[in-house]
N, C-alpha and C positions, 0 to 999 in steps of 0.2 A: 616831641621825643628828641633826645640828644643822641648824637653819634657815639658809638663805642669808643672808648680810649684807644689811641694808637699804641702799638708795641713800637720799640726802637727800630726793629726790622722794617715795620711798615712806614715808619717816619723816614727812615733812610731810603726806602723804595720810593717815597713820594717825591724825592729830589730830582726824579727824571721827568717829572711832570712840569708843564709851564705854570701851573697854578698851585698854590699850597692847599693842602687838605682843608676842607670846610671847618669853620669853627676854632681854628688854632688861636689859642690866646697870644698876645703880643710877644712874650718871651720865647715861645717856641717859634713863632713867625720870624723873629730875628735870627734864630739858629738855622731855620729853614733857608732864609735868604743866604746866610753864610755857607750853608751846605751846597748851595748853587754858585758859589764863588761870586757873590754880590755883597762885598764888604760894606759898601756904602749903604745900601738898603738895610743890611743887618745892623749897622751903627745906628742908623736914623731910627730904626724901630726899637733898638735897645735903649736909646735915650729917652723914649717915651715911657719905659717901664720904671716907675720910681720906687722900686723896692729891692730887696736882696737878690731876687732873681735877675732883675734887669742890671744890677751892679756886677753880678757874676758874669753875665754874658758880655757886658761892657769890658770887664777886665780881660776876659778870653780874647776879645776882639783887639784890644790894645796890645796884648801879649803877641798876638798873631802879627800885628802891624810892626812889631819890633820896638814898641815904645814901653820899656820895662818899668820906668818910674811911674807913668800914668797907669799901667796895669796894676802895679803894686798898690797904688791908691785905691783902685776899685775893688781889688781883692779884699783889702781891709774893709771897705764899705760893705762888701757881700758877706763878710765874716768867714772867708775862705782863705786857705793858705795859698801862697804862690806855688803852683804845681811844678813838678819836674818831669812830668810825663809828656808824651808828644801832644802836638795840637790836635791831632786826629783823635787821640784817646781822650783828651780833655772834651772835646766837642761831644763824643759819644757819652761821656760821664755826665756832662751837663744835661744833654738831651734825655738820657735815662732818668736822671733825678727828676727833671720837670714832667716827664711823661708819667712817672710813677706818682706824681702829686697832682695829676690832672683831675 
């Protein structure tokens, strides 16, 4: 039996735990690490996701890091526009999109 999909609120609430929710796919795991202020673990995990989701998270992480040129490259790879919203809003938008496709 598989676990029920998480809502965005449940995903955000899980950030207070020392362990990620069971069964998170790598793209969501990368966001979970970032949500816990572990950029290195988030980046390492995002690098392992070799699809548009991984590229989107990779782009967000480089934008957060302040590397606009590298971020722009990854946004192109992800097929996403470079956002003008806050980093917190982008994190929530990516998480919501990924949770909706879980």
